[in-house]
C-alpha positions in Angstrom: 36.9 -110.7 74.9 36.6 -107.1 75.2 39.1 -104.3 73.7 39.5 -101.1 72.8 38.8 -101.1 69.0 35.8 -99.3 69.4 36.9 -96.6 71.6 40.0 -95.9 69.9 38.1 -95.6 66.3 35.7 -93.4 68.1 38.2 -91.0 69.7 39.6 -90.5 66.2 36.4 -89.5 64.6 36.0 -92.6 62.5 32.6 -94.4 61.7 32.5 -98.0 61.4 31.6 -97.9 58.0 34.6 -96.2 56.9 36.7 -97.8 58.9 35.3 -101.3 57.6 35.8 -99.7 54.0 39.7 -98.7 54.6 40.6 -102.1 55.9 39.0 -104.0 53.6 36.6 -106.0 55.5 32.6 -105.7 55.9 31.5 -103.7 58.9 30.2 -106.9 60.4 33.5 -108.3 60.9 34.5 -104.8 62.3 31.6 -105.2 64.9 32.5 -108.7 65.6 36.2 -107.3 66.5 34.7 -104.4 68.4 32.6 -106.5 70.5 35.8 -109.2 71.0 33.9 -112.0 69.1 36.3 -113.4 66.9 40.2 -112.8 67.2 42.3 -112.6 63.7 46.0 -111.5 64.3 46.3 -110.3 60.4 43.1 -108.0 61.3 44.6 -106.7 64.7 47.7 -105.9 63.2 45.8 -103.8 60.3 43.5 -102.3 63.1 46.7 -101.5 64.8 48.1 -99.5 61.7 45.0 -98.0 60.9 44.4 -96.7 64.4 47.8 -95.7 64.7 48.2 -97.8 68.0 51.1 -100.4 69.1 49.9 -103.8 68.4 50.6 -105.0 71.8 48.9 -102.3 73.4 45.6 -103.4 71.0 46.1 -107.0 72.6 47.2 -106.2 76.0 43.9 -103.7 75.7 41.9 -107.3 74.7 43.7 -109.6 77.0 42.3 -107.4 80.3 38.8 -107.8 79.5 38.2 -103.9 80.4 34.6 -102.7 79.7 34.0 -100.0 77.1 
């Protein structure tokens, strides 16, 4: 399931490592989220807050299957 996490992170000029560190997750975990390989509502909430986007919009992007 594709999502907009990577695009949103990059638009804000945040590296994967900084994002992962700030969220307290491994960079590999963040990569899995960006690729849509795993879903965890707790992490989606943290990511939405961190990226300053609405959770519903982040989840909707995730469900839409749009390509990056």
